[in-house]
N, C-alpha and C positions, 0 to 999 in steps of 0.2 A: 251330562252323564258323568257319573263317578264310578270308579272300579276300585275294589279292594281285593287284591290278589295275594294269597298266602300259600306257602308250600308246607310240606311236612316239617315237624320239629326236627332240628338237627341240620337243616339245610341252611346254607349261608351262615350268618352269625348267630342264629338262634340256638338255644340250648337243646341238647339231644333229648328226645322223648323216651318213654318206656318202650323197650324193644318188644314187649309183650302186649302193647296197646291194641285194643280191638277197634273195629269200626265205630262201635258205640263211644269209646273213649275219644276218638278223633272227631266225632260229631259234636262233642262239647267245645272243641277248638273252633269248629265252623260256626257254631252258635255264638260263641264269644266274639269272633270276628265280625259276624253280622250285627250283634248288639253294639259293638264299637262303631261300626259304620253309621248306625242310626243315631248316634250321639253327635255326629258332625253337623254343623249348622248348614253346610252346603247341600245336605241330603234331604230329600222329601220322602219320609218313610213309606207313605202310601204308594210310591212308585218303585219300590225296591223289590228285587228278586235275587235268586241265587242260581249259579250254574256250577256244574262240576263234571269232571272227566274221569272215567273209569271208577275207582273206588270213591272218588269225590262225588260222582253222580249218584252213587248208591247212598252215600252219607247225606246227600240233600234231602232224601225222603225221611231219614231219621230226624233231621233238623225240622222239617215241616211237621212231622208228627209231634215234635216237642211243643208245638203251639204257636210258632211264628206266623204272622200274617204276611203273605208274600203276594206280589202282583204276578210274578212268574217264577217258574222253576224249570231249568234246562238241565237235562241229564244226557251226557254224551258218552257212548261206549261203556255204559255201566252194565253190570250183570242183570239179566232178565230172569234169574232164578234166585232161590234162597241162598243165604250164606253157606248152609250145609251142603247144598248141591255144588256150589263153587269149590268148596274144600274137596269134595269127592272127585270132581273133575281134575283139580290140581294134583291130587294124589295119583290118579290114573295116568295123567300126563308125565308125572315124575317117574313112575314105573316104566312107562314106554321109553322115555328118554334114557333111563338107566339101562334097560335091555338093549336099546339101540347102541348105546356107547359100548356095552360089553360085546355085542355082535361085531361092531367095528374093530374092537381090540382083538377079538379072536381071529377076524379076517387078516389083520396085520400080522399077528403071530404066525398064522398059516403061511402067509406070503414070505415072511422071514425064514421060516423053516424050509420052505421050498427053495428059496435062494441059497440057503446054506447047503442044502443037499445038492443043488445044481453046481455050486462052486466047487464042491468036492469031487465032481465027476470029471475033472480034466485029465 
């Protein structure tokens, strides 16, 4: 068994990638890594596959659509909806987190005001 594991650009000693890179851009990195693996003499290409976690699992399907022949594809904890749906969900979560933070801040302010009022009643 051979494993080639790689992480995002900018991790470890690799050069930083484009901060605006899309999943499609990252799929080219995955494809290049797989192509490299197939050049190794220790590897039997007909027995190779790919696995990915989260966005990597999503990217696997882009790589497969690119025409690679794989024995297997494993996708763990990747989105089960379109990228547009993921973005909508992330935006909604960001709004709720922001509202929750503001509500927490308002509660702290109310508590402080009450303690100031209380401390002046001696």
